[in-house]
C-alpha positions in Angstrom: -7.5 -0.7 6.1 -5.2 -3.7 6.6 -1.8 -3.4 8.1 1.1 -5.4 6.8 4.9 -5.5 7.1 7.5 -4.8 4.4 10.7 -6.6 4.9 13.6 -4.6 3.4 16.9 -5.9 2.1 18.5 -4.8 5.3 16.1 -7.1 7.3 14.2 -4.1 8.7 10.4 -4.5 9.1 8.3 -1.5 8.3 4.6 -1.4 9.1 2.4 -0.1 6.3 -1.3 0.4 6.0 -2.9 -0.6 2.7 -5.0 2.1 1.0 -8.7 2.0 1.8 -10.7 0.7 -1.1 -12.8 3.8 -1.0 -9.7 6.0 -1.4 -8.5 4.0 -4.4 -11.9 4.3 -6.0 -12.0 8.1 -5.4 -8.5 8.4 -6.8 -9.6 6.5 -9.9 -12.6 8.9 -10.4 -10.3 11.9 -10.0 -7.8 10.4 -12.5 -10.6 9.6 -15.0 -11.8 13.2 -14.7 -8.3 14.5 -15.4 -8.0 12.3 -18.5 -11.5 13.4 -19.7 -10.7 17.1 -19.3 -7.4 16.6 -21.1 -9.2 14.7 -24.0 -11.9 17.4 -24.3 -9.2 20.2 -24.4 -7.2 18.2 -27.0 -10.2 17.8 -29.3 -11.1 21.5 -28.9 -7.6 22.4 -29.8 -7.6 20.2 -32.9 -10.9 21.7 -34.0 -9.7 25.2 -33.4 -6.6 24.6 -35.5 -8.8 23.7 -38.5 -6.2 21.3 -39.9 -6.8 18.8 -42.7 -8.8 15.8 -41.6 -6.0 13.3 -42.5 -3.5 15.3 -40.5 -6.0 15.6 -37.7 -6.0 11.9 -37.1 -2.2 11.9 -37.0 -2.2 14.8 -34.5 -5.0 13.1 -32.5 -2.9 9.9 -32.1 0.1 11.9 -31.1 -1.7 14.2 -28.6 -3.7 11.4 -27.1 -0.5 9.5 -25.9 -0.3 11.4 -22.6 -3.9 10.3 -21.8 -3.3 6.8 -23.0 -0.1 6.4 -21.0 -1.4 8.5 -18.1 -1.0 5.9 -15.3 2.3 4.4 -16.3 3.9 7.8 -17.0 2.8 9.6 -13.8 3.4 6.6 -11.5 6.9 6.3 -12.9 7.8 10.0 -12.8 6.1 10.9 -9.5 7.1 7.9 -7.2 4.0 5.8 -7.5 1.4 8.5 -7.6 -1.1 10.0 -10.0 -3.1 13.2 -9.5 -5.8 11.2 -7.8 -3.5 9.1 -5.7 -1.7 12.3 -4.6 -4.9 14.0 -3.5 -6.0 10.8 -1.6 -2.5 10.4 -0.1 -2.0 6.9 -1.4 1.0 5.5 -3.3 2.2 2.4 -5.2 5.0 0.5 -3.4 6.8 -2.9 -3.7 6.0 -5.5 -1.2 9.7 -6.3 -0.7 10.5 -2.8 0.3 12.4 -1.9 -2.8 11.4 1.1 -5.0 9.1 0.1 -7.9 10.7 0.5 -11.3 9.3 1.2 -14.7 8.7 -2.6 -15.3 6.5 -2.7 -12.1 4.4 0.2 -13.2 4.2 -1.1 -16.7 2.8 -4.5 -15.6 0.2 -2.8 -13.4 -0.8 -0.5 -16.3 -1.1 -3.4 -18.9 -3.2 -5.5 -16.5 -5.6 -2.6 -16.0 -7.2 -4.1 -19.1 -8.3 -7.0 -17.0 -8.7 -5.2 -13.6 -10.6 -2.2 -14.8 -11.3 -1.8 -18.5 -12.9 -5.2 -19.3 -14.7 -5.7 -16.0 -15.6 -2.0 -15.2 -13.4 -2.4 -12.1 -15.2 -5.5 -10.8 -12.1 -7.8 -11.0 -9.9 -5.2 -9.2 -12.5 -4.7 -6.4 -13.0 -8.5 -6.0 -9.3 -9.2 -6.0 -8.5 -6.5 -3.5 -11.2 -7.7 -1.1 -10.2 -11.4 -1.4 -6.5 -11.3 -1.8 -5.5 -9.0 1.0 -2.6 -6.6 1.2 -4.6 -4.3 -1.2 -3.6 -6.1 -4.3 -5.5 -6.2 -7.6 -4.4 -8.6 -10.4 -1.8 -6.0 -11.7 -0.3 -5.6 -8.2 0.0 -9.4 -7.8 1.8 -9.7 -11.1 4.1 -6.7 -10.3 4.7 -7.5 -6.7 3.2 -4.2 -5.6 0.4 -2.8 -3.6 -1.1 0.6 -2.8 -0.5 2.1 0.7 -2.0 5.0 2.6 0.4 7.7 3.6 -2.0 8.9 6.2 -0.5 8.2 9.6 -2.7 6.6 12.3 -2.6 8.8 15.4 -3.4 7.3 18.7 -4.2 9.2 21.9 -0.8 8.1 23.4 1.0 9.8 20.5 -0.7 13.1 21.0 -0.2 15.8 23.6 -3.6 14.9 25.2 -3.7 13.0 28.5 -6.7 11.7 30.3 -7.0 13.5 33.6 -9.3 12.5 36.5 -12.3 14.8 37.2 -10.9 15.9 40.5 -7.4 16.6 39.1 -5.7 19.6 40.9 -2.8 21.2 38.9 0.3 22.4 40.8 2.3 24.4 38.3 0.4 27.1 36.3 3.8 28.3 35.0 3.9 25.5 32.5 1.6 27.5 30.2 4.7 29.5 29.1 5.4 26.5 26.8 3.8 26.2 23.3 2.0 23.1 22.2 4.9 22.1 19.9 7.4 22.4 22.8 5.3 20.4 25.2 4.7 17.7 22.6 8.5 17.4 22.2 8.9 17.2 26.0 6.2 14.5 26.2 7.7 12.4 23.4 11.2 12.6 25.0 9.8 11.8 28.4 7.8 8.8 27.2 10.7 7.4 25.3 13.2 7.9 28.1 10.8 6.3 30.6 10.4 3.2 28.4 14.2 3.0 27.8 15.0 3.7 31.4 17.1 6.7 30.4 17.0 8.6 33.7 19.5 11.3 32.5 17.2 12.5 29.8 14.3 12.9 32.3 16.6 14.8 34.7 17.6 17.1 31.8 13.9 17.7 30.9 13.1 18.4 34.5 15.9 21.0 34.8 14.9 22.6 31.5 11.2 22.9 32.5 12.2 24.4 35.9 14.5 26.9 34.2 12.1 28.1 31.5 9.0 28.1 33.7 10.9 29.4 36.7 9.6 26.6 39.0 11.1 25.6 42.3 10.2 22.2 43.6 11.6 19.3 45.5 9.7 16.7 43.4 11.8 14.0 41.9 12.5 14.6 38.1 10.3 11.7 36.8 7.3 12.8 39.0 7.8 16.5 38.2 7.9 16.1 34.4 4.9 13.9 34.5 3.0 16.5 36.6 4.2 19.3 34.3 2.7 17.5 31.2 -0.6 16.8 33.0 -0.8 20.4 34.3 -0.2 21.7 30.7 -3.0 19.5 29.5 -5.3 20.7 32.3 -4.8 24.4 31.6 -4.9 24.2 27.8 -8.1 22.1 27.9 -9.8 24.8 29.9 -9.3 27.3 27.0 
């Protein structure tokens, strides 16, 4: 999974992760299955109607349009997603940060002939691996790529904190908080510490003392840090 930056019109850089090739292939398999099921049901319906053979071809062409236009229709109507992409949490986006329009999706769809149909997906896979930024030929022409909407979670972003083996907790009262509440406290504390916003840390300290009914002479920054560690200690013992 490669990370790249999207530079928006407002000169704001947004980090994005390109969709993993395996996710794109699974999405393709799922979409192909959806198209196949639709086609089988359509043929079954035509046979069940017992219409004239000449009319059947006309109906077949009409009813097969959704399957034929599957990718361009769904990506246009559902913000760059198909059934497979939605299940794999991936989406088509523009590299310049703007929202893809119908023309972008249409170019990708037309060039599927080269990327997928004529080469059995070989050109798409090769281009994605060589080009970078998760682009197949259709993406290069349309100025798009496919990103993963799964967020990378690092240990520092979670409630968990590494504690030494001999850690001794001081405030068992902190267990009155719920995980969600302590996560919010930790996020506010970490941000305030980085930004040097002592007032927020003081407010957090006062709130923790009030809710948990704790009395201590520890300085606010030290107290909040210990409270977070203590919560980790007690919840990890469960």
